[in-house]
C-alpha positions in Angstrom: -12.6 15.6 -34.7 -13.4 18.9 -32.9 -10.9 20.6 -30.6 -12.7 19.6 -27.3 -12.9 15.9 -28.3 -9.2 16.0 -29.3 -8.3 17.5 -26.0 -10.3 14.9 -24.2 -8.5 12.1 -26.2 -5.2 13.6 -25.2 -6.4 13.7 -21.6 -7.2 10.0 -21.7 -3.8 9.2 -23.1 -2.2 11.3 -20.3 -4.3 9.6 -17.6 -3.3 6.2 -18.8 0.3 7.1 -19.1 0.4 8.5 -15.5 -1.4 5.4 -14.2 1.2 3.1 -15.9 4.0 5.2 -14.4 2.4 4.9 -10.9 2.5 1.1 -11.3 6.3 1.3 -11.8 6.9 3.7 -8.9 8.1 2.1 -5.8 6.5 4.7 -3.6 3.0 4.3 -5.2 3.2 0.5 -5.3 4.4 0.5 -1.8 1.5 2.6 -0.7 -1.0 0.2 -2.3 0.6 -2.9 -0.8 1.3 -1.5 2.7 -2.2 0.0 3.0 -3.8 -3.2 1.7 -1.8 -5.3 4.2 -2.7 -3.1 7.1 -6.4 -3.3 6.3 -6.2 -7.0 5.6 -4.6 -7.4 9.1 -7.5 -5.5 10.6 -10.0 -7.9 8.9 -8.1 -10.9 10.1 -8.3 -9.7 13.7 -12.0 -9.2 13.3 -12.7 -12.7 12.0 -13.3 -14.0 15.5 -16.1 -11.6 16.3 -19.7 -12.1 15.3 -22.2 -9.2 14.7 -25.0 -9.4 17.2 -28.2 -10.6 15.6 -26.5 -12.3 12.7 -24.2 -15.2 11.9 -21.8 -12.9 10.1 -18.3 -12.2 11.4 -17.4 -8.6 12.1 -14.8 -8.9 9.3 -17.5 -9.7 6.7 -19.5 -6.6 7.7 -16.4 -4.4 7.8 -14.8 -5.3 4.4 -17.5 -3.7 2.2 -17.4 -0.6 4.4 -13.7 -0.3 4.1 -14.0 -0.5 0.3 -16.4 2.5 0.5 -13.9 4.3 2.7 -11.1 3.7 0.1 -13.4 5.1 -2.6 -13.9 8.3 -0.6 -10.2 8.6 0.1 -9.3 8.2 -3.6 -12.0 10.5 -4.8 -11.4 13.3 -2.4 -7.8 13.1 -1.1 -6.4 11.5 -4.3 -7.9 14.0 -6.6 -7.2 17.0 -4.3 -3.6 16.1 -3.6 -2.9 15.5 -7.4 -4.4 18.9 -8.2 -2.2 20.6 -5.6 0.9 18.9 -6.9 0.1 19.9 -10.5 -0.4 23.5 -9.4 2.9 23.5 -7.7 5.0 22.0 -10.5 3.3 24.1 -13.3 1.4 21.3 -15.0 -1.9 23.2 -14.5 -0.4 26.4 -15.8 0.8 24.7 -19.0 -2.6 23.1 -19.5 -4.3 26.5 -19.1 -2.1 28.0 -21.8 -3.2 25.4 -24.4 -6.6 25.8 -26.2 -9.1 23.5 -24.3 -6.1 22.3 -22.3 -8.2 22.2 -19.1 -10.5 19.7 -20.7 -7.6 17.4 -21.4 -6.1 18.0 -18.0 -9.3 17.2 -16.1 -10.0 14.2 -18.2 -6.5 12.8 -17.4 -6.9 13.7 -13.7 -10.2 11.9 -13.4 -9.1 8.8 -15.3 -5.8 8.5 -13.5 -7.4 9.0 -10.1 -10.2 6.5 -10.7 -7.8 3.8 -11.9 -5.5 4.3 -8.9 -8.5 4.1 -6.6 -9.7 0.9 -8.4 -6.2 -0.6 -7.8 -6.3 0.2 -4.1 -9.7 -1.4 -3.8 -8.7 -4.6 -5.7 -5.5 -4.9 -3.6 -7.8 -5.4 -0.6 -10.9 -7.0 -2.2 -9.1 -9.9 -3.9 -7.4 -11.3 -0.8 -10.3 -10.2 1.3 -12.7 -12.4 -0.6 -10.4 -15.4 0.2 -10.1 -14.7 3.9 -13.6 -13.3 4.7 -16.6 -15.5 4.6 -19.9 -14.7 2.9 -18.7 -12.5 0.0 -18.4 -15.3 -2.6 -22.2 -15.6 -2.5 -22.8 -12.1 -3.9 -23.4 -13.5 -7.4 -23.3 -11.5 -10.7 -26.0 -9.1 -9.6 -24.0 -8.2 -6.5 -20.8 -7.6 -8.4 -22.7 -5.4 -10.9 -24.2 -3.5 -8.1 -20.7 -3.0 -6.7 -19.6 -1.5 -10.0 -22.7 0.8 -9.9 -21.9 2.0 -6.4 -18.3 2.6 -7.3 -19.3 4.7 -10.2 -21.9 6.7 -8.3 -19.5 7.1 -5.3 -16.7 8.4 -7.5 -19.1 11.0 -9.1 -20.2 12.1 -5.6 -16.6 12.6 -4.3 -14.4 13.6 -7.1 -15.7 17.2 -7.6 -15.2 17.8 -3.9 -11.7 16.6 -4.1 -11.0 18.9 -7.0 -12.4 21.8 -5.0 -10.2 20.9 -2.0 -7.2 20.9 -4.3 -8.0 24.3 -5.6 -8.1 25.7 -2.0 -4.6 24.5 -1.0 -1.1 25.3 -2.3 0.8 22.9 -0.1 0.4 19.2 -1.0 1.3 18.0 2.6 -1.4 20.3 4.1 -4.0 19.2 1.6 -3.3 15.5 2.3 -3.0 15.9 6.1 -6.1 18.0 6.7 -8.1 16.0 4.2 -7.1 12.8 5.8 -7.9 14.2 9.3 -11.4 15.3 8.3 -12.2 12.1 6.5 -10.8 10.1 9.4 -13.3 11.7 11.7 -16.2 10.9 9.3 -15.0 7.3 9.0 -15.0 7.0 12.8 -18.7 7.9 12.9 -19.9 6.2 9.7 -20.1 2.6 10.7 -17.2 1.5 8.6 -15.5 -0.9 11.1 -18.6 -1.6 13.3 -22.4 -1.2 13.0 -23.4 2.4 13.1 -26.3 1.7 15.5 -23.7 1.3 18.2 -23.3 5.1 18.2 -25.6 7.8 19.7 -28.6 8.8 17.6 -27.4 12.3 16.9 -24.0 11.0 15.7 -25.9 8.7 13.3 -27.8 11.7 12.0 -24.5 13.6 11.4 -23.0 10.6 9.6 -25.9 10.3 7.2 -25.3 13.8 5.9 -22.0 12.7 4.3 -21.1 10.2 1.5 -18.9 8.0 3.7 -21.7 6.3 5.4 -23.8 5.9 2.3 -20.9 4.4 0.3 -20.3 1.9 3.1 -24.0 1.1 3.1 -24.0 0.7 -0.7 -21.0 -1.6 -0.7 -22.7 -3.8 2.0 -25.9 -3.8 0.0 -24.0 -5.1 -3.0 -21.9 -7.8 -1.3 -23.7 -9.0 1.7 -26.8 -11.3 2.0 -30.2 -9.7 2.6 -30.2 -11.0 6.1 -27.3 -8.6 7.0 -29.6 -5.6 6.7 -30.8 -6.3 10.2 -27.9 -4.4 11.6 -28.6 -1.3 9.5 -30.7 1.7 10.4 -34.3 0.7 10.0 -33.2 -2.9 9.3 -33.1 -1.9 5.6 -30.5 -1.2 2.9 -32.4 2.0 2.0 -31.2 1.7 -1.5 -33.2 4.6 -2.9 -32.0 6.9 -0.1 -28.4 5.9 -0.8 -28.8 6.7 -4.5 -30.5 10.0 -3.7 -27.9 11.2 -1.2 -24.9 10.2 -3.3 -26.7 11.7 -6.4 -27.3 15.0 -4.5 -23.6 15.2 -3.6 -22.6 14.6 -7.2 -25.1 17.2 -8.6 -24.1 19.9 -6.1 -20.4 19.0 -6.6 -20.4 19.2 -10.3 -22.5 22.4 -10.1 -20.0 24.2 -7.8 -16.7 22.7 -8.8 -16.5 24.3 -12.3 -17.0 27.7 -10.7 -14.3 27.1 -8.1 -11.9 25.6 -10.7 -12.3 28.5 -13.2 -11.5 31.0 -10.4 -8.5 29.0 -9.4 -7.3 28.7 -13.0 -7.6 32.5 -13.5 -5.3 33.1 -10.6 -2.6 30.7 -12.0 0.5 32.6 -13.3 4.2 32.0 -13.8 4.9 34.1 -10.8 2.5 32.1 -8.6 4.0 28.8 -9.7 7.6 30.1 -9.1 6.6 31.3 -5.6 5.1 27.8 -4.8 8.2 26.1 -6.2 10.5 28.2 -4.0 8.4 27.3 -0.9 8.6 23.6 -1.9 12.4 23.8 -2.2 12.5 25.3 1.3 10.5 22.4 2.6 12.9 20.0 1.1 
């Protein structure tokens, strides 16, 4: 086994270990449960409303979009926040000091973040299927499409989360500013209501970013064909969805290695100690 493959295997073990530890952490489990309950409560409140032009409840239309939102939050904020924490506690510096250590580190980061994001989605999806009408008719093809959208969406968001993490040294600032920015995109991306309710220029801005397209992709996978009537152009625009998310993934994976290499070169024992002292002052 060559050195890079060995480092990747260690990274997989690290990612699985960190994921198992998160499932035994009261803070992490509490975050999954509380977030899931809040979003489920929103869906329950929306069950009484019907989307104009369809016989679907607003909750049925919202649930797939919320799953797309959670995927973006996990890929961008989850990845970015984890990277900032690892810079602060010296994990990244230790990985840098080992031959091919960055390969193992990034493998573990990707695996751990993707598994955590999957859990957050399942915590809402499983009870959501029981309380929201229409999703049980998706069939095998629909659930396979959901897996495909999840994979493509994570590829489209993860490198941007890594770049965000490389630009911040304060975990709270990374989480707060990232959540604020994504919250604004969620508000204009038709996650909780049809995007056609918004002004035309707002719809145009929303279609630049992955949040809208992930919501659309999740709706395409889980909702009946008749639900496309509430979408732009009354179509799922599957090819456009794949193209936009693919473009974000290609650009992200092209730029992220450059940004991460520059960030890694600047890591030093002195920099880690300075961030540790600032963290202690915050505490």
